[in-house]
C-alpha positions in Angstrom: -16.1 -8.8 40.6 -14.3 -11.7 39.7 -12.4 -14.2 42.4 -9.6 -13.4 41.2 -10.0 -9.5 40.2 -10.6 -9.8 44.0 -7.0 -12.1 45.3 -4.8 -9.7 42.6 -6.8 -6.9 44.9 -5.8 -8.4 48.6 -2.3 -9.1 47.3 -1.5 -5.8 46.0 -3.3 -4.4 49.7 -0.6 -6.6 51.5 2.6 -6.0 50.2 1.3 -2.0 50.7 0.0 -2.4 54.2 3.0 -4.4 55.6 6.0 -2.2 53.6 3.9 0.7 55.1 3.9 -0.7 58.2 8.0 -1.6 58.0 8.3 2.3 56.7 6.7 3.5 60.5 8.1 1.3 62.8 12.0 1.7 60.6 12.0 4.8 60.5 13.9 7.2 57.6 16.0 4.2 56.6 13.3 2.5 55.4 12.3 5.2 52.5 14.1 3.1 50.2 12.0 -0.3 51.2 8.9 1.7 51.2 9.5 3.6 48.1 10.5 0.4 46.2 7.5 -1.4 48.0 5.3 1.4 46.7 6.7 1.2 42.4 6.0 -2.3 43.1 2.1 -2.0 44.1 1.9 0.7 40.5 3.5 -2.6 39.1 0.9 -4.8 39.8 -1.7 -2.6 39.1 -0.6 -1.2 35.3 -1.0 -5.4 34.5 -3.8 -5.3 35.6 -5.1 -4.5 32.0 -3.5 -7.4 30.2 -3.6 -10.6 32.9 -6.9 -9.7 34.3 -8.6 -7.4 31.6 -7.5 -9.5 29.1 -6.3 -6.1 27.4 -3.0 -5.7 25.8 -1.9 -2.1 26.0 1.7 -1.5 27.0 1.3 0.5 29.6 3.1 -2.1 32.2 6.3 -0.7 34.6 7.3 -4.2 34.2 10.8 -2.6 32.0 10.8 0.4 33.4 11.5 -1.7 37.2 14.3 -3.6 35.2 15.9 -1.1 34.2 15.6 1.8 36.6 16.5 -0.8 40.2 19.3 -2.6 38.2 20.5 1.2 37.3 20.1 2.7 41.0 21.6 -0.8 42.9 22.6 -4.0 40.4 21.4 -5.4 38.2 20.7 -8.4 40.6 18.7 -6.3 42.1 16.8 -5.7 39.0 16.2 -8.7 38.3 14.4 -10.0 41.8 12.1 -7.0 41.9 11.1 -7.8 38.1 10.9 -10.8 38.0 8.6 -10.3 42.0 6.7 -7.8 39.9 6.8 -10.1 36.8 5.8 -13.4 38.5 3.0 -11.3 41.3 1.2 -10.2 38.4 1.0 -13.2 35.9 0.8 -16.6 37.8 -3.5 -17.0 38.3 -4.1 -15.1 35.4 -1.9 -16.1 32.0 1.9 -18.5 32.0 5.0 -17.1 32.5 6.6 -16.2 29.3 10.2 -17.6 29.4 11.4 -15.1 26.9 10.0 -12.5 28.7 12.2 -13.6 32.0 15.1 -14.2 29.6 14.7 -10.7 27.8 13.8 -8.8 31.9 17.7 -11.1 33.6 19.4 -9.8 29.9 17.8 -5.9 30.2 19.2 -5.8 33.6 22.1 -7.5 33.4 23.1 -4.6 30.3 21.5 -1.7 32.3 24.5 -2.4 35.5 27.2 -1.4 32.9 24.8 2.5 33.3 25.3 5.0 36.3 22.4 7.0 37.6 23.8 9.6 35.6 22.6 8.6 32.1 20.0 7.1 33.8 17.0 9.2 30.9 19.6 7.8 27.5 20.1 4.6 29.0 16.9 3.6 30.2 15.1 4.2 26.8 17.6 2.9 24.9 17.2 -0.5 27.1 13.4 -0.2 26.7 13.6 0.3 22.6 16.1 -2.6 22.9 13.6 -5.1 25.0 10.6 -3.9 23.0 12.0 -4.6 19.8 13.0 -7.1 20.7 10.1 -9.1 22.4 8.2 -7.4 19.0 10.0 -9.7 17.3 9.8 -12.2 19.1 5.9 -12.4 18.8 5.8 -12.1 15.7 7.9 -14.8 14.6 7.5 -17.5 17.4 3.6 -16.7 18.0 2.7 -15.1 14.3 0.8 -11.9 15.9 -0.2 -9.1 13.7 2.3 -7.0 13.4 0.3 -3.5 13.8 -1.4 -4.7 16.8 2.8 -5.7 18.3 3.5 -2.1 16.6 1.0 0.0 18.5 1.2 -2.8 22.2 5.3 -1.7 21.8 5.0 2.3 21.2 2.6 2.6 24.2 5.2 0.9 26.7 8.0 3.0 24.8 5.8 6.1 25.5 5.7 5.6 28.7 9.2 4.2 29.3 10.0 7.7 27.2 7.7 9.5 30.2 8.9 7.4 33.4 12.6 7.7 32.5 12.6 11.4 31.7 10.9 12.9 34.5 9.9 10.1 37.5 13.5 8.6 37.0 15.1 12.5 38.5 12.0 12.7 41.2 12.9 9.2 42.3 16.9 9.3 42.1 16.0 13.0 44.1 14.2 11.0 46.5 16.7 8.0 47.2 20.0 9.9 47.1 
């Protein structure tokens, strides 16, 4: 196993153990922190195929993390958590895309206009807008293969549809 793979796994494990320790020490008040940490660890792990193995699959949680936490808490929290997730998954493996960072910020700001009552529809609509913007950007700027980019975006949209329609209502019941 490559040194970078081991480093990535160690970072994820340390973050997970830190949040687990905090939940044990502080009890029920820390359940939000524990769940946020768990989702971030899942977000880090979801980036392994693209960042470490260099296989873009579209199965990343960055968009979900951005939208979900921007709606549940506020856009600032969504921005911080999405940038934390994106940067830890990217640093040392690929250059940071400032357009992707810009899109996370814009998506988080737009997410702030929605409330948890319509999180499913808001999440799906904002996922479509994010993926469409990234698709256009990669096609126009990097001249990426359109069919491949559409496939990756489609996979990400299906994942986000599932996460927002099934997973986010469960998380909302846990959080509130």
